[in-house]
C-alpha positions as a Python dict, from the first residue, in 0.01 Angstrom:
ca = {
    (1, 'X'): (0, 0, 0),
    (2, 'X'): (-290, -104, 222),
    (3, 'X'): (-631, 56, 178),
    (4, 'X'): (-923, -25, 408),
    (5, 'X'): (-1258, 119, 302),
    (6, 'X'): (-1579, 119, 506),
    (7, 'X'): (-1513, -216, 677),
    (8, 'X'): (-1804, -345, 882),
    (9, 'X'): (-1834, -666, 1084),
    (10, 'X'): (-2079, -773, 1352),
    (11, 'X'): (-2117, -1080, 1570),
    (12, 'X'): (-2425, -1229, 1729),
    (13, 'X'): (-2398, -1294, 2102),
    (14, 'X'): (-2703, -1469, 2233),
    (15, 'X'): (-2996, -1265, 2113),
    (16, 'X'): (-2792, -948, 2057),
    (17, 'X'): (-2589, -825, 1761),
    (18, 'X'): (-2255, -667, 1853),
    (19, 'X'): (-2130, -426, 1586),
    (20, 'X'): (-1750, -456, 1615),
    (21, 'X'): (-1648, -260, 1305),
    (22, 'X'): (-1877, 2, 1157),
    (23, 'X'): (-1730, 169, 850),
    (24, 'X'): (-1360, 157, 940),
    (25, 'X'): (-1129, 340, 696),
    (26, 'X'): (-750, 362, 671),
    (27, 'X'): (-476, 405, 414),
    (28, 'X'): (-114, 298, 475),
    (29, 'X'): (178, 387, 253),
    (30, 'X'): (422, 119, 143),
    (31, 'X'): (677, 69, 419),
    (32, 'X'): (475, 253, 683),
    (33, 'X'): (442, 116, 1037),
    (34, 'X'): (108, 188, 1201),
    (35, 'X'): (9, 97, 1557),
    (36, 'X'): (-360, 25, 1620),
    (37, 'X'): (-475, 84, 1976),
    (38, 'X'): (-810, 57, 2151),
    (39, 'X'): (-975, -96, 2451),
    (40, 'X'): (-1010, -472, 2487),
    (41, 'X'): (-1296, -599, 2274),
    (42, 'X'): (-1293, -298, 2043),
    (43, 'X'): (-1229, -515, 1737),
    (44, 'X'): (-854, -485, 1681),
    (45, 'X'): (-796, -855, 1619),
    (46, 'X'): (-1109, -868, 1405),
    (47, 'X'): (-961, -588, 1194),
    (48, 'X'): (-642, -791, 1134),
    (49, 'X'): (-849, -1097, 1041),
    (50, 'X'): (-1043, -894, 786),
    (51, 'X'): (-730, -735, 639),
    (52, 'X'): (-570, -1078, 595),
    (53, 'X'): (-882, -1242, 456),
    (54, 'X'): (-904, -1495, 740),
    (55, 'X'): (-1248, -1349, 808),
    (56, 'X'): (-1485, -1176, 567),
    (57, 'X'): (-1637, -832, 611),
    (58, 'X'): (-2011, -779, 581),
    (59, 'X'): (-1942, -454, 399),
    (60, 'X'): (-1636, -270, 274),
    (61, 'X'): (-1314, -359, 95),
    (62, 'X'): (-948, -431, 168),
    (63, 'X'): (-687, -362, -102),
    (64, 'X'): (-327, -480, -65),
    (65, 'X'): (-89, -355, -334),
    (66, 'X'): (-381, -296, -567),
    (67, 'X'): (-542, -637, -511),
    (68, 'X'): (-895, -644, -367),
    (69, 'X'): (-871, -919, -105),
    (70, 'X'): (-1243, -898, -26),
    (71, 'X'): (-1333, -988, -386),
    (72, 'X'): (-1131, -1311, -379),
    (73, 'X'): (-1279, -1653, -316),
    (74, 'X'): (-1151, -1859, -24),
    (75, 'X'): (-882, -2056, -217),
    (76, 'X'): (-745, -1737, -375),
    (77, 'X'): (-744, -1555, -39),
    (78, 'X'): (-551, -1841, 120),
    (79, 'X'): (-286, -1841, -153),
    (80, 'X'): (-259, -1462, -144),
    (81, 'X'): (-224, -1461, 234),
    (82, 'X'): (52, -1725, 227),
    (83, 'X'): (250, -1541, -37),
    (84, 'X'): (205, -1175, 57),
    (85, 'X'): (131, -1145, 431),
    (86, 'X'): (336, -1229, 739),
    (87, 'X'): (191, -1278, 1088),
    (88, 'X'): (333, -1236, 1437),
    (89, 'X'): (119, -1325, 1738),
    (90, 'X'): (138, -1268, 2112),
    (91, 'X'): (185, -1637, 2194),
    (92, 'X'): (438, -1722, 1917),
    (93, 'X'): (234, -2016, 1771),
    (94, 'X'): (543, -2224, 1692),
    (95, 'X'): (494, -2594, 1617),
    (96, 'X'): (654, -2796, 1901),
    (97, 'X'): (712, -3109, 1689),
    (98, 'X'): (934, -2910, 1447),
    (99, 'X'): (1275, -2765, 1529),
    (100, 'X'): (1349, -2395, 1495),
    (101, 'X'): (1463, -2405, 1132),
    (102, 'X'): (1175, -2631, 1030),
    (103, 'X'): (924, -2386, 1181),
    (104, 'X'): (1065, -2108, 965),
    (105, 'X'): (1100, -2324, 654),
    (106, 'X'): (738, -2438, 670),
    (107, 'X'): (619, -2103, 533),
    (108, 'X'): (846, -2142, 230),
    (109, 'X'): (726, -2497, 171),
    (110, 'X'): (364, -2382, 184),
    (111, 'X'): (458, -2138, -92),
    (112, 'X'): (619, -2410, -304),
    (113, 'X'): (990, -2380, -213),
    (114, 'X'): (1173, -2706, -143),
    (115, 'X'): (1511, -2857, -67),
    (116, 'X'): (1842, -2680, -16),
    (117, 'X'): (1713, -2343, -135),
    (118, 'X'): (1437, -2340, 125),
    (119, 'X'): (1680, -2444, 400),
    (120, 'X'): (1928, -2172, 301),
    (121, 'X'): (1655, -1907, 309),
    (122, 'X'): (1525, -2019, 647),
    (123, 'X'): (1877, -2021, 793),
    (124, 'X'): (1935, -1672, 654),
    (125, 'X'): (1611, -1554, 815),
    (126, 'X'): (1726, -1696, 1149),
    (127, 'X'): (2061, -1519, 1108),
    (128, 'X'): (1870, -1194, 1055),
    (129, 'X'): (1712, -1229, 1402),
    (130, 'X'): (2036, -1351, 1565),
    (131, 'X'): (1938, -1715, 1606),
    (132, 'X'): (2131, -1900, 1335),
    (133, 'X'): (2307, -2110, 1602),
    (134, 'X'): (1972, -2229, 1742),
    (135, 'X'): (1847, -2359, 1407),
    (136, 'X'): (1822, -2722, 1517),
    (137, 'X'): (1704, -2661, 1872),
    (138, 'X'): (1362, -2767, 1989),
    (139, 'X'): (1138, -2463, 2025),
    (140, 'X'): (1059, -2543, 2388),
    (141, 'X'): (1430, -2502, 2468),
    (142, 'X'): (1412, -2132, 2376),
    (143, 'X'): (1327, -1839, 2598),
    (144, 'X'): (1013, -1636, 2527),
    (145, 'X'): (1214, -1366, 2354),
    (146, 'X'): (1393, -1621, 2139),
    (147, 'X'): (1065, -1785, 2042),
    (148, 'X'): (923, -1451, 1934),
    (149, 'X'): (1234, -1383, 1725),
    (150, 'X'): (1180, -1721, 1555),
    (151, 'X'): (822, -1614, 1492),
    (152, 'X'): (951, -1291, 1332),
    (153, 'X'): (1189, -1491, 1111),
    (154, 'X'): (899, -1715, 1008),
    (155, 'X'): (679, -1412, 933),
    (156, 'X'): (941, -1245, 712),
    (157, 'X'): (1121, -1539, 548),
    (158, 'X'): (908, -1519, 232),
    (159, 'X'): (955, -1138, 206),
    (160, 'X'): (588, -1038, 242),
    (161, 'X'): (481, -687, 154),
    (162, 'X'): (258, -667, 461),
    (163, 'X'): (320, -777, 820),
    (164, 'X'): (32, -805, 1068),
    (165, 'X'): (133, -825, 1435),
    (166, 'X'): (-121, -889, 1712),
    (167, 'X'): (23, -780, 2050),
    (168, 'X'): (374, -905, 1955),
    (169, 'X'): (527, -789, 2285),
    (170, 'X'): (230, -876, 2507),
    (171, 'X'): (381, -1197, 2647),
    (172, 'X'): (730, -1056, 2714),
    (173, 'X'): (893, -860, 2994),
    (174, 'X'): (976, -495, 2927),
    (175, 'X'): (1343, -543, 2840),
    (176, 'X'): (1284, -845, 2615),
    (177, 'X'): (990, -669, 2451),
    (178, 'X'): (1214, -376, 2360),
    (179, 'X'): (1478, -607, 2212),
    (180, 'X'): (1224, -802, 2007),
    (181, 'X'): (1054, -486, 1884),
    (182, 'X'): (1389, -344, 1774),
    (183, 'X'): (1457, -656, 1566),
    (184, 'X'): (1113, -650, 1408),
    (185, 'X'): (1119, -281, 1313),
    (186, 'X'): (1480, -290, 1194),
    (187, 'X'): (1404, -572, 950),
    (188, 'X'): (1070, -440, 823),
    (189, 'X'): (1199, -86, 771),
    (190, 'X'): (1510, -209, 590),
    (191, 'X'): (1288, -410, 354),
    (192, 'X'): (1012, -154, 308),
    (193, 'X'): (751, -383, 462),
    (194, 'X'): (418, -227, 554),
    (195, 'X'): (336, -310, 918),
    (196, 'X'): (14, -304, 1119),
    (197, 'X'): (73, -365, 1491),
    (198, 'X'): (-218, -411, 1731),
    (199, 'X'): (-88, -314, 2074),
    (200, 'X'): (-153, -189, 2426),
    (201, 'X'): (219, -118, 2467),
    (202, 'X'): (294, 255, 2479),
    (203, 'X'): (654, 189, 2372),
    (204, 'X'): (532, 24, 2052),
    (205, 'X'): (303, 317, 1977),
    (206, 'X'): (588, 565, 2023),
    (207, 'X'): (804, 381, 1768),
    (208, 'X'): (534, 358, 1501),
    (209, 'X'): (509, 609, 1220),
    (210, 'X'): (143, 667, 1308),
    (211, 'X'): (-108, 558, 1570),
    (212, 'X'): (-473, 484, 1492),
    (213, 'X'): (-727, 425, 1768),
    (214, 'X'): (-1011, 184, 1704),
    (215, 'X'): (-1312, 335, 1877),
    (216, 'X'): (-1684, 276, 1822),
    (217, 'X'): (-1611, 64, 1517),
    (218, 'X'): (-1395, 320, 1336),
    (219, 'X'): (-1026, 413, 1313),
    (220, 'X'): (-930, 757, 1446),
    (221, 'X'): (-598, 939, 1406),
}
């Protein structure tokens, strides 16, 4: 379960203070997929950064499966994020000096897994997204849709309870976006993963269990 209570975050721009989040509240059930929409600059990516603990709120709390992320120190937040949260971004963020399987395995190694077990788990994650045969390819040899499927495998290989996706279809054509989204939702729903997807894509919103709009610093149903 994900509970967001009264989250507030502002940024200083020149001599002005821009209040991005102003008492945002939300509660997601385990396994629920929620799309977060809103105009550009409304604070959607900031919301994901606060949920994950990458950034810190000025006020409010974030609870993930009963753990108060906002109360953790930086080292504890980092370890919690690595172990319990998966991320998918618009621009894939794969490491070009690693092959496909190594990109996926890196998450396991950061969580302490090593050797044959880690390789087997990363290969299984690639099989889940239909890319087992590309395991030893260079990432720049893959199409955009294939790279995003690798990114999904990397995000889910450690079986996180929460997946945060920031415009995951934003860099793909309509057909490829639909294929990638189908893979992502099929895997997360089968595993009971809670998903927060920031999106401008109407198709994504239609497939979510709920849609929340971020407007004037708060989340609206």
